[in-house]
C-alpha positions in Angstrom: 0.0 0.0 0.0 1.4 3.4 -1.0 1.5 6.2 1.5 -0.1 9.6 0.8 3.3 11.1 0.1 4.3 8.3 -2.3 1.0 8.6 -4.1 1.5 12.4 -4.6 5.2 11.9 -5.7 4.1 9.1 -8.2 1.3 11.3 -9.6 3.5 14.3 -10.0 6.3 12.3 -11.5 4.0 10.8 -14.1 2.4 14.2 -15.0 5.8 15.8 -15.3 7.2 13.1 -17.5 4.1 13.0 -19.8 4.6 16.8 -20.4 8.4 16.9 -20.7 9.5 13.4 -22.0 12.5 14.0 -19.8 13.5 11.9 -16.7 12.3 13.5 -13.5 14.6 14.2 -10.6 14.0 15.0 -7.0 15.1 18.7 -7.3 12.5 19.2 -10.0 9.7 17.8 -7.9 10.7 19.9 -4.9 10.0 23.0 -6.9 6.5 21.8 -7.9 3.4 23.6 -6.6 1.8 21.5 -3.8 5.1 19.7 -2.9 6.2 20.6 0.6 9.0 18.0 1.0 12.7 18.4 0.7 14.5 17.0 -2.3 16.3 14.5 0.0 12.9 13.2 1.2 11.6 13.0 -2.4 14.8 11.2 -3.5 14.2 8.6 -0.7 10.5 8.1 -1.7 11.4 7.9 -5.4 14.0 5.2 -4.5 11.3 3.3 -2.6 8.9 3.7 -5.6 11.6 2.3 -7.8 12.1 -0.6 -5.5 8.3 -1.4 -5.7 8.4 -1.3 -9.5 6.5 2.0 -10.0 9.5 4.0 -11.3 12.7 3.1 -13.1 16.0 4.7 -13.9 17.2 5.4 -17.4 20.7 4.8 -18.6 21.3 8.4 -19.6 20.1 10.3 -16.6 20.0 10.3 -12.8 16.3 11.0 -13.0 13.5 8.5 -13.0 10.6 7.7 -15.4 7.4 5.8 -14.8 7.5 2.0 -15.3 4.7 0.2 -17.0 3.4 -0.7 -13.5 3.6 3.0 -12.6 1.5 4.0 -15.5 -1.1 1.3 -14.8 -1.4 2.4 -11.1 -1.7 6.0 -12.3 -4.4 5.2 -14.8 -6.4 3.0 -12.4 -6.1 5.1 -9.2 -4.7 8.6 -9.9 -6.2 9.6 -13.2 -8.7 12.5 -13.2 -9.9 13.4 -16.7 -9.1 17.0 -17.6 -12.0 19.3 -18.7 -11.6 20.1 -22.4 -10.7 23.6 -23.4 -13.5 25.3 -25.3 -11.5 25.4 -28.6 -11.1 21.6 -28.5 -14.9 21.2 -28.1 -15.5 23.6 -30.9 -13.1 21.7 -33.2 -14.5 18.3 -32.3 -18.1 19.4 -33.0 -17.2 21.1 -36.2 -17.3 17.5 -37.7 -21.1 17.7 -37.4 -21.8 21.3 -38.5 -22.5 20.3 -42.2 -25.1 17.7 -41.2 -23.5 15.2 -43.5 -25.9 12.3 -44.5 -23.2 9.6 -45.0 -22.0 7.7 -41.9 -18.6 6.9 -43.5 -17.8 10.6 -44.2 -18.7 11.6 -40.5 -16.4 8.8 -39.2 -13.6 9.7 -41.6 -13.7 13.3 -40.5 -13.7 12.2 -36.8 -10.5 10.2 -37.3 -8.8 13.2 -39.0 -9.8 15.7 -36.4 -8.9 13.4 -33.5 -5.4 12.9 -34.8 -4.9 16.7 -35.3 -6.1 17.4 -31.8 -3.9 14.7 -30.1 -0.9 14.5 -32.5 -1.3 10.7 -32.0 -2.6 8.1 -34.4 -6.4 7.5 -34.5 -8.2 4.5 -35.8 -12.0 4.3 -36.1 -14.0 1.1 -36.8 -17.1 2.1 -38.7 -20.3 0.1 -39.3 -20.4 -3.2 -41.3 -21.6 -1.8 -44.6 -22.9 -5.2 -45.6 -25.6 -5.0 -42.9 -27.0 -1.8 -44.3 -30.5 -1.9 -45.9 -31.2 -0.9 -49.5 -33.3 2.2 -49.6 -33.1 3.0 -53.4 -31.5 1.7 -56.6 -30.8 3.7 -59.7 -29.1 3.0 -63.0 -27.7 6.1 -64.9 -26.4 5.6 -68.5 -22.9 7.2 -68.9 -22.1 6.3 -72.5 -23.7 4.2 -75.2 -22.1 1.1 -73.6 -21.7 1.9 -69.9 -23.8 2.9 -66.9 -23.4 3.5 -63.2 -25.5 1.6 -60.6 -26.2 3.7 -57.6 -27.3 2.0 -54.3 -28.5 4.2 -51.4 -28.9 2.6 -48.0 -30.8 3.4 -44.8 -27.7 4.9 -43.2 -27.0 7.3 -46.1 -24.2 5.1 -47.4 -24.0 5.3 -51.3 -22.4 2.6 -53.5 -21.5 3.7 -57.1 -20.6 0.9 -59.5 -19.8 1.4 -63.2 -20.7 -1.5 -65.4 -21.0 -2.2 -69.2 -24.4 -2.3 -70.9 -25.2 -3.9 -74.3 -24.6 -1.5 -77.1 -27.8 -0.1 -78.6 -29.9 -0.9 -75.6 -33.2 0.8 -75.5 -33.4 3.3 -72.5 -36.8 1.8 -71.7 -35.2 -1.5 -70.9 -33.0 0.2 -68.2 -36.1 1.9 -66.8 -38.0 -1.4 -66.6 -35.0 -3.0 -64.8 -34.8 -0.1 -62.3 -38.5 -0.4 -61.5 -38.2 -4.2 -60.9 -35.1 -3.7 -58.7 -36.8 -1.1 -56.5 -40.0 -3.1 -56.3 -38.2 -6.3 -55.2 -35.0 -5.3 -53.4 -35.9 -2.3 -51.2 -35.4 -3.4 -47.6 -32.9 -6.1 -48.5 -29.4 -5.9 -46.8 -26.4 -5.4 -48.9 -25.1 -8.7 -47.7 -28.1 -10.5 -49.2 -28.4 -8.3 -52.3 -26.6 -10.6 -54.6 -28.6 -13.7 -53.7 -31.9 -11.9 -53.6 -31.1 -10.4 -57.0 -31.2 -13.8 -58.6 -34.1 -15.2 -56.6 -36.4 -12.2 -56.8 -35.7 -10.4 -60.0 -34.3 -12.6 -62.8 -37.6 -14.3 -63.7 -39.6 -11.0 -63.7 -37.0 -9.4 -66.0 -37.2 -12.4 -68.3 -40.9 -11.7 -68.6 -40.8 -8.0 -69.2 -37.4 -7.3 -70.9 -36.2 -8.3 -74.3 -32.4 -8.2 -73.6 -32.5 -8.9 -69.9 -29.7 -11.5 -70.0 -26.8 -9.3 -71.0 -27.9 -6.4 -68.7 -28.6 -8.7 -65.7 -25.3 -10.4 -65.9 -23.2 -7.3 -65.9 -25.3 -5.6 -63.2 -25.0 -8.6 -61.0 -21.2 -8.6 -61.2 -21.2 -4.8 -60.5 -23.0 -5.2 -57.1 -20.9 -7.9 -55.6 -19.5 -6.1 -52.6 -16.0 -6.7 -51.3 -15.6 -7.6 -47.6 -14.4 -4.2 -46.5 -12.9 -3.8 -43.0 -14.4 -0.3 -42.6 -11.3 1.0 -40.9 -10.5 4.7 -41.0 -7.2 6.2 -40.0 -6.1 9.6 -38.9 -2.4 10.7 -38.6 -0.8 7.3 -39.3 2.7 8.9 -39.2 2.0 11.0 -36.1 3.7 8.3 -34.0 7.0 9.3 -35.7 6.8 12.8 -34.2 7.0 11.4 -30.6 10.5 11.5 -29.0 9.7 8.0 -27.4 10.1 6.3 -30.8 13.7 6.3 -32.1 14.3 2.6 -32.8 13.9 2.4 -36.5 13.3 -1.4 -36.4 10.5 -1.0 -33.9 9.0 1.9 -35.8 9.0 -0.2 -39.0 7.3 -3.1 -37.2 4.7 -0.8 -35.7 3.9 0.7 -39.1 3.6 -2.7 -40.6 1.1 -3.8 -37.9 -1.1 -0.8 -38.4 -1.1 -1.2 -42.1 -2.4 -4.8 -42.1 -6.1 -4.9 -41.6 -6.0 -8.4 -40.1 -4.2 -7.0 -37.1 -7.0 -4.5 -36.3 -9.0 -6.9 -34.1 -5.9 -7.3 -31.9 -5.4 -3.5 -31.7 -9.1 -2.9 -31.1 -10.9 -6.0 -29.8 -14.3 -6.2 -31.3 -17.3 -5.9 -28.9 -15.5 -4.1 -26.1 -18.1 -1.6 -24.7 -17.0 1.5 -22.7 -13.5 2.9 -22.4 -10.4 0.7 -22.1 -6.7 1.6 -21.7 -4.0 -0.9 -22.6 -0.4 0.0 -21.7 2.7 -1.5 -23.2 2.9 -5.3 -22.9 -0.9 -5.4 -22.2 -1.3 -5.0 -25.9 -1.7 -8.3 -27.9 1.0 -7.4 -30.5 4.7 -7.3 -29.6 5.2 -4.4 -32.1 3.0 -2.3 -29.8 4.9 -3.0 -26.5 6.1 0.7 -26.4 2.6 2.0 -27.1 -0.6 2.8 -25.1 -3.9 2.2 -26.8 -7.1 3.9 -25.5 -10.3 2.7 -27.0 -13.9 3.7 -26.6 -17.1 2.4 -28.2 -19.8 4.4 -29.9 -23.3 3.6 -31.2 -24.2 3.3 -34.8 -27.9 3.5 -35.1 -29.8 1.2 -32.6 -28.2 -2.2 -33.5 -24.5 -1.6 -34.2 -21.5 -0.3 -32.4 -18.2 1.0 -33.6 -14.9 1.7 -31.8 -12.5 4.6 -31.6 -8.8 4.1 -30.7 -5.9 6.4 -30.0 -2.4 5.0 -30.3 0.5 6.8 -28.7 3.5 6.3 -26.5 3.1 5.0 -23.0 3.9 8.6 -22.1 0.5 9.5 -23.3 -1.5 12.5 -22.1 -4.2 10.2 -20.5 -6.2 12.9 -18.9 -6.8 14.8 -22.1 -7.3 11.8 -24.3 -9.9 10.2 -22.1 -11.8 13.5 -22.0 -11.6 13.8 -25.8 -12.7 10.2 -26.5 -15.6 10.5 -24.0 -16.9 13.7 -25.7 -16.4 12.4 -29.2 -18.1 9.0 -28.6 -21.1 10.7 -27.2 -21.4 13.3 -29.9 -20.7 10.7 -32.7 -23.4 8.4 -31.4 -26.0 11.2 -31.4 -25.0 12.3 -34.9 -25.1 8.7 -36.4 -28.5 8.1 -34.7 -29.7 11.3 -36.4 -28.5 9.9 -39.8 -30.2 6.6 -39.3 -33.5 8.2 -38.3 -33.7 10.4 -41.4 
Protein backbone atom coordinates (compact mmCIF):
# COMPACT_ATOMS: atom_id res chain seq x y z
CA UNK A 1 0.00 0.00 0.00
CA UNK A 2 1.43 3.38 -1.01
CA UNK A 3 1.50 6.23 1.50
CA UNK A 4 -0.16 9.56 0.73
CA UNK A 5 3.26 11.07 0.12
CA UNK A 6 4.25 8.31 -2.28
CA UNK A 7 0.97 8.65 -4.14
CA UNK A 8 1.55 12.37 -4.61
CA UNK A 9 5.16 11.89 -5.73
CA UNK A 10 4.14 9.15 -8.19
CA UNK A 11 1.33 11.27 -9.62
CA UNK A 12 3.50 14.38 -10.04
CA UNK A 13 6.33 12.30 -11.55
CA UNK A 14 4.02 10.75 -14.15
CA UNK A 15 2.41 14.11 -14.97
CA UNK A 16 5.80 15.79 -15.33
CA UNK A 17 7.22 13.05 -17.54
CA UNK A 18 4.12 13.06 -19.76
CA UNK A 19 4.61 16.77 -20.40
CA UNK A 20 8.41 16.89 -20.74
CA UNK A 21 9.47 13.44 -22.01
CA UNK A 22 12.52 13.96 -19.78
CA UNK A 23 13.50 11.86 -16.72
CA UNK A 24 12.29 13.47 -13.50
CA UNK A 25 14.62 14.26 -10.62
CA UNK A 26 13.96 15.02 -6.96
CA UNK A 27 15.13 18.64 -7.32
CA UNK A 28 12.54 19.22 -10.04
CA UNK A 29 9.74 17.80 -7.92
CA UNK A 30 10.75 19.85 -4.88
CA UNK A 31 9.97 23.01 -6.89
CA UNK A 32 6.50 21.85 -7.92
CA UNK A 33 3.40 23.56 -6.57
CA UNK A 34 1.83 21.51 -3.78
CA UNK A 35 5.09 19.69 -2.93
CA UNK A 36 6.24 20.58 0.59
CA UNK A 37 8.94 17.93 1.04
CA UNK A 38 12.69 18.41 0.74
CA UNK A 39 14.53 17.04 -2.26
CA UNK A 40 16.25 14.53 0.04
CA UNK A 41 12.88 13.20 1.22
CA UNK A 42 11.61 13.03 -2.36
CA UNK A 43 14.78 11.22 -3.45
CA UNK A 44 14.24 8.58 -0.75
CA UNK A 45 10.58 8.13 -1.70
CA UNK A 46 11.44 7.85 -5.39
CA UNK A 47 14.00 5.17 -4.52
CA UNK A 48 11.28 3.28 -2.62
CA UNK A 49 8.87 3.67 -5.56
CA UNK A 50 11.58 2.32 -7.83
CA UNK A 51 12.09 -0.63 -5.50
CA UNK A 52 8.33 -1.37 -5.67
CA UNK A 53 8.42 -1.26 -9.47
CA UNK A 54 6.49 1.99 -10.03
CA UNK A 55 9.48 4.02 -11.28
CA UNK A 56 12.65 3.10 -13.12
CA UNK A 57 15.99 4.70 -13.91
CA UNK A 58 17.21 5.41 -17.40
CA UNK A 59 20.76 4.78 -18.59
CA UNK A 60 21.34 8.39 -19.58
CA UNK A 61 20.10 10.33 -16.55
CA UNK A 62 19.99 10.25 -12.77
CA UNK A 63 16.27 11.03 -12.96
CA UNK A 64 13.51 8.48 -13.07
CA UNK A 65 10.62 7.70 -15.39
CA UNK A 66 7.37 5.80 -14.79
CA UNK A 67 7.49 2.05 -15.33
CA UNK A 68 4.67 0.19 -16.99
CA UNK A 69 3.39 -0.73 -13.53
CA UNK A 70 3.57 2.94 -12.56
CA UNK A 71 1.49 3.99 -15.56
CA UNK A 72 -1.08 1.29 -14.79
CA UNK A 73 -1.40 2.41 -11.16
CA UNK A 74 -1.66 6.04 -12.31
CA UNK A 75 -4.41 5.22 -14.81
CA UNK A 76 -6.37 3.03 -12.39
CA UNK A 77 -6.10 5.13 -9.22
CA UNK A 78 -4.75 8.63 -9.85
CA UNK A 79 -6.21 9.67 -13.20
CA UNK A 80 -8.70 12.53 -13.19
CA UNK A 81 -9.93 13.41 -16.70
CA UNK A 82 -9.11 17.00 -17.60
CA UNK A 83 -12.00 19.27 -18.73
CA UNK A 84 -11.58 20.05 -22.41
CA UNK A 85 -10.75 23.61 -23.43
CA UNK A 86 -13.53 25.36 -25.32
CA UNK A 87 -11.48 25.42 -28.54
CA UNK A 88 -11.10 21.61 -28.46
CA UNK A 89 -14.84 21.13 -28.07
CA UNK A 90 -15.53 23.55 -30.94
CA UNK A 91 -13.07 21.70 -33.21
CA UNK A 92 -14.54 18.30 -32.32
CA UNK A 93 -18.09 19.43 -32.96
CA UNK A 94 -17.17 21.08 -36.25
CA UNK A 95 -17.35 17.52 -37.64
CA UNK A 96 -21.13 17.67 -37.38
CA UNK A 97 -21.83 21.25 -38.52
CA UNK A 98 -22.50 20.30 -42.16
CA UNK A 99 -25.14 17.70 -41.21
CA UNK A 100 -23.51 15.13 -43.48
CA UNK A 101 -25.85 12.32 -44.51
CA UNK A 102 -23.22 9.57 -44.97
CA UNK A 103 -21.95 7.71 -41.92
CA UNK A 104 -18.59 6.94 -43.54
CA UNK A 105 -17.83 10.61 -44.17
CA UNK A 106 -18.67 11.55 -40.57
CA UNK A 107 -16.42 8.77 -39.23
CA UNK A 108 -13.59 9.68 -41.62
CA UNK A 109 -13.69 13.31 -40.49
CA UNK A 110 -13.73 12.20 -36.86
CA UNK A 111 -10.53 10.21 -37.37
CA UNK A 112 -8.75 13.16 -38.97
CA UNK A 113 -9.76 15.76 -36.38
CA UNK A 114 -8.94 13.40 -33.50
CA UNK A 115 -5.41 12.89 -34.85
CA UNK A 116 -4.98 16.65 -35.31
CA UNK A 117 -6.08 17.37 -31.74
CA UNK A 118 -3.88 14.72 -30.15
CA UNK A 119 -0.89 14.45 -32.49
CA UNK A 120 -1.27 10.69 -32.04
CA UNK A 121 -2.64 8.08 -34.46
CA UNK A 122 -6.39 7.53 -34.47
CA UNK A 123 -8.25 4.49 -35.80
CA UNK A 124 -12.03 4.30 -36.09
CA UNK A 125 -13.95 1.13 -36.84
CA UNK A 126 -17.09 2.03 -38.74
CA UNK A 127 -20.28 0.08 -39.33
CA UNK A 128 -20.39 -3.18 -41.25
CA UNK A 129 -21.64 -1.77 -44.55
CA UNK A 130 -22.90 -5.17 -45.63
CA UNK A 131 -25.58 -5.00 -42.92
CA UNK A 132 -27.02 -1.77 -44.33
CA UNK A 133 -30.49 -1.94 -45.89
CA UNK A 134 -31.17 -0.93 -49.49
CA UNK A 135 -33.29 2.22 -49.63
CA UNK A 136 -33.12 3.02 -53.34
CA UNK A 137 -31.48 1.71 -56.54
CA UNK A 138 -30.78 3.71 -59.69
CA UNK A 139 -29.05 3.05 -63.01
CA UNK A 140 -27.73 6.08 -64.88
CA UNK A 141 -26.35 5.63 -68.45
CA UNK A 142 -22.93 7.22 -68.89
CA UNK A 143 -22.13 6.35 -72.52
CA UNK A 144 -23.66 4.19 -75.21
CA UNK A 145 -22.10 1.11 -73.59
CA UNK A 146 -21.71 1.91 -69.90
CA UNK A 147 -23.83 2.94 -66.91
CA UNK A 148 -23.43 3.51 -63.18
CA UNK A 149 -25.45 1.58 -60.61
CA UNK A 150 -26.23 3.72 -57.54
CA UNK A 151 -27.33 2.01 -54.33
CA UNK A 152 -28.45 4.18 -51.41
CA UNK A 153 -28.85 2.56 -47.97
CA UNK A 154 -30.78 3.41 -44.84
CA UNK A 155 -27.66 4.92 -43.24
CA UNK A 156 -27.02 7.31 -46.11
CA UNK A 157 -24.22 5.11 -47.45
CA UNK A 158 -23.95 5.28 -51.25
CA UNK A 159 -22.37 2.63 -53.48
CA UNK A 160 -21.50 3.69 -57.05
CA UNK A 161 -20.55 0.93 -59.49
CA UNK A 162 -19.81 1.45 -63.18
CA UNK A 163 -20.70 -1.52 -65.40
CA UNK A 164 -20.99 -2.23 -69.14
CA UNK A 165 -24.38 -2.30 -70.87
CA UNK A 166 -25.22 -3.86 -74.27
CA UNK A 167 -24.64 -1.44 -77.11
CA UNK A 168 -27.83 -0.06 -78.64
CA UNK A 169 -29.91 -0.95 -75.58
CA UNK A 170 -33.24 0.84 -75.51
CA UNK A 171 -33.37 3.24 -72.49
CA UNK A 172 -36.82 1.84 -71.68
CA UNK A 173 -35.16 -1.50 -70.87
CA UNK A 174 -33.03 0.16 -68.19
CA UNK A 175 -36.10 1.94 -66.81
CA UNK A 176 -37.96 -1.39 -66.57
CA UNK A 177 -35.00 -2.95 -64.77
CA UNK A 178 -34.80 -0.10 -62.25
CA UNK A 179 -38.52 -0.40 -61.49
CA UNK A 180 -38.21 -4.15 -60.92
CA UNK A 181 -35.14 -3.74 -58.72
CA UNK A 182 -36.80 -1.13 -56.52
CA UNK A 183 -40.01 -3.13 -56.27
CA UNK A 184 -38.23 -6.32 -55.19
CA UNK A 185 -35.03 -5.28 -53.40
CA UNK A 186 -35.92 -2.31 -51.21
CA UNK A 187 -35.44 -3.42 -47.59
CA UNK A 188 -32.85 -6.10 -48.45
CA UNK A 189 -29.43 -5.91 -46.78
CA UNK A 190 -26.36 -5.37 -48.95
CA UNK A 191 -25.09 -8.69 -47.68
CA UNK A 192 -28.12 -10.49 -49.18
CA UNK A 193 -28.41 -8.33 -52.28
CA UNK A 194 -26.56 -10.63 -54.66
CA UNK A 195 -28.59 -13.72 -53.68
CA UNK A 196 -31.94 -11.94 -53.65
CA UNK A 197 -31.14 -10.37 -57.01
CA UNK A 198 -31.19 -13.80 -58.61
CA UNK A 199 -34.07 -15.18 -56.57
CA UNK A 200 -36.40 -12.18 -56.77
CA UNK A 201 -35.76 -10.36 -60.03
CA UNK A 202 -34.33 -12.56 -62.79
CA UNK A 203 -37.60 -14.30 -63.72
CA UNK A 204 -39.54 -11.03 -63.70
CA UNK A 205 -36.97 -9.38 -65.96
CA UNK A 206 -37.18 -12.33 -68.32
CA UNK A 207 -40.94 -11.75 -68.64
CA UNK A 208 -40.78 -7.98 -69.20
CA UNK A 209 -37.44 -7.25 -70.89
CA UNK A 210 -36.18 -8.30 -74.31
CA UNK A 211 -32.41 -8.17 -73.60
CA UNK A 212 -32.52 -8.92 -69.89
CA UNK A 213 -29.74 -11.55 -69.99
CA UNK A 214 -26.80 -9.33 -70.99
CA UNK A 215 -27.88 -6.45 -68.74
CA UNK A 216 -28.63 -8.65 -65.73
CA UNK A 217 -25.28 -10.43 -65.96
CA UNK A 218 -23.15 -7.28 -65.93
CA UNK A 219 -25.28 -5.57 -63.26
CA UNK A 220 -25.03 -8.63 -60.99
CA UNK A 221 -21.23 -8.55 -61.20
CA UNK A 222 -21.19 -4.83 -60.45
CA UNK A 223 -23.06 -5.16 -57.15
CA UNK A 224 -20.86 -7.86 -55.62
CA UNK A 225 -19.48 -6.05 -52.57
CA UNK A 226 -15.97 -6.69 -51.30
CA UNK A 227 -15.58 -7.62 -47.64
CA UNK A 228 -14.43 -4.22 -46.49
CA UNK A 229 -12.95 -3.76 -43.04
CA UNK A 230 -14.39 -0.25 -42.59
CA UNK A 231 -11.26 0.99 -40.91
CA UNK A 232 -10.55 4.73 -40.94
CA UNK A 233 -7.16 6.18 -39.98
CA UNK A 234 -6.06 9.62 -38.90
CA UNK A 235 -2.44 10.68 -38.56
CA UNK A 236 -0.81 7.32 -39.32
CA UNK A 237 2.64 8.88 -39.21
CA UNK A 238 2.05 11.00 -36.10
CA UNK A 239 3.73 8.34 -34.00
CA UNK A 240 7.02 9.28 -35.69
CA UNK A 241 6.82 12.77 -34.15
CA UNK A 242 7.00 11.38 -30.62
CA UNK A 243 10.46 11.48 -28.96
CA UNK A 244 9.74 8.07 -27.39
CA UNK A 245 10.11 6.33 -30.76
CA UNK A 246 13.65 6.34 -32.11
CA UNK A 247 14.34 2.64 -32.78
CA UNK A 248 13.90 2.34 -36.56
CA UNK A 249 13.29 -1.41 -36.41
CA UNK A 250 10.50 -0.97 -33.87
CA UNK A 251 8.99 1.91 -35.81
CA UNK A 252 8.96 -0.19 -39.00
CA UNK A 253 7.28 -3.10 -37.17
CA UNK A 254 4.68 -0.75 -35.70
CA UNK A 255 3.90 0.77 -39.09
CA UNK A 256 3.56 -2.69 -40.63
CA UNK A 257 1.15 -3.78 -37.91
CA UNK A 258 -1.09 -0.74 -38.39
CA UNK A 259 -1.07 -1.18 -42.17
CA UNK A 260 -2.32 -4.78 -42.08
CA UNK A 261 -6.09 -4.91 -41.61
CA UNK A 262 -6.00 -8.42 -40.12
CA UNK A 263 -4.22 -6.97 -37.08
CA UNK A 264 -7.01 -4.49 -36.33
CA UNK A 265 -9.01 -6.90 -34.08
CA UNK A 266 -5.88 -7.30 -31.92
CA UNK A 267 -5.41 -3.53 -31.73
CA UNK A 268 -9.11 -2.85 -31.15
CA UNK A 269 -10.87 -5.93 -29.75
CA UNK A 270 -14.34 -6.16 -31.30
CA UNK A 271 -17.29 -5.95 -28.92
CA UNK A 272 -15.54 -4.07 -26.12
CA UNK A 273 -18.04 -1.63 -24.65
CA UNK A 274 -17.02 1.48 -22.76
CA UNK A 275 -13.52 2.88 -22.38
CA UNK A 276 -10.39 0.72 -22.09
CA UNK A 277 -6.71 1.57 -21.66
CA UNK A 278 -3.98 -0.93 -22.56
CA UNK A 279 -0.40 -0.05 -21.71
CA UNK A 280 2.75 -1.52 -23.25
CA UNK A 281 2.88 -5.30 -22.88
CA UNK A 282 -0.88 -5.40 -22.20
CA UNK A 283 -1.31 -5.02 -25.96
CA UNK A 284 -1.67 -8.28 -27.89
CA UNK A 285 0.96 -7.41 -30.49
CA UNK A 286 4.68 -7.34 -29.67
CA UNK A 287 5.19 -4.44 -32.08
CA UNK A 288 3.03 -2.30 -29.78
CA UNK A 289 4.92 -2.99 -26.54
CA UNK A 290 6.05 0.65 -26.37
CA UNK A 291 2.57 2.00 -27.04
CA UNK A 292 -0.55 2.75 -25.09
CA UNK A 293 -3.92 2.23 -26.77
CA UNK A 294 -7.08 3.91 -25.48
CA UNK A 295 -10.34 2.67 -27.00
CA UNK A 296 -13.94 3.69 -26.55
CA UNK A 297 -17.13 2.40 -28.16
CA UNK A 298 -19.84 4.44 -29.87
CA UNK A 299 -23.32 3.63 -31.17
CA UNK A 300 -24.17 3.33 -34.86
CA UNK A 301 -27.94 3.50 -35.04
CA UNK A 302 -29.80 1.21 -32.65
CA UNK A 303 -28.17 -2.14 -33.45
CA UNK A 304 -24.47 -1.62 -34.24
CA UNK A 305 -21.49 -0.25 -32.37
CA UNK A 306 -18.16 1.05 -33.57
CA UNK A 307 -14.84 1.71 -31.86
CA UNK A 308 -12.46 4.64 -31.59
CA UNK A 309 -8.80 4.06 -30.74
CA UNK A 310 -5.93 6.40 -30.00
CA UNK A 311 -2.41 4.97 -30.33
CA UNK A 312 0.47 6.82 -28.76
CA UNK A 313 3.48 6.33 -26.50
CA UNK A 314 3.13 4.98 -22.97
CA UNK A 315 3.91 8.57 -22.04
CA UNK A 316 0.47 9.53 -23.34
CA UNK A 317 -1.53 12.49 -22.07
CA UNK A 318 -4.15 10.18 -20.54
CA UNK A 319 -6.16 12.96 -18.85
CA UNK A 320 -6.79 14.81 -22.10
CA UNK A 321 -7.25 11.77 -24.32
CA UNK A 322 -9.87 10.21 -22.04
CA UNK A 323 -11.85 13.49 -22.06
CA UNK A 324 -11.57 13.80 -25.85
CA UNK A 325 -12.73 10.24 -26.46
CA UNK A 326 -15.58 10.51 -23.97
CA UNK A 327 -16.85 13.68 -25.67
CA UNK A 328 -16.42 12.39 -29.22
CA UNK A 329 -18.05 9.00 -28.57
CA UNK A 330 -21.16 10.68 -27.16
CA UNK A 331 -21.43 13.27 -29.92
CA UNK A 332 -20.68 10.75 -32.67
CA UNK A 333 -23.35 8.37 -31.36
CA UNK A 334 -25.95 11.18 -31.41
CA UNK A 335 -24.99 12.24 -34.94
CA UNK A 336 -25.09 8.72 -36.38
CA UNK A 337 -28.45 8.06 -34.72
CA UNK A 338 -29.72 11.25 -36.42
CA UNK A 339 -28.51 9.94 -39.80
CA UNK A 340 -30.19 6.56 -39.28
CA UNK A 341 -33.49 8.19 -38.26
CA UNK A 342 -33.67 10.37 -41.37
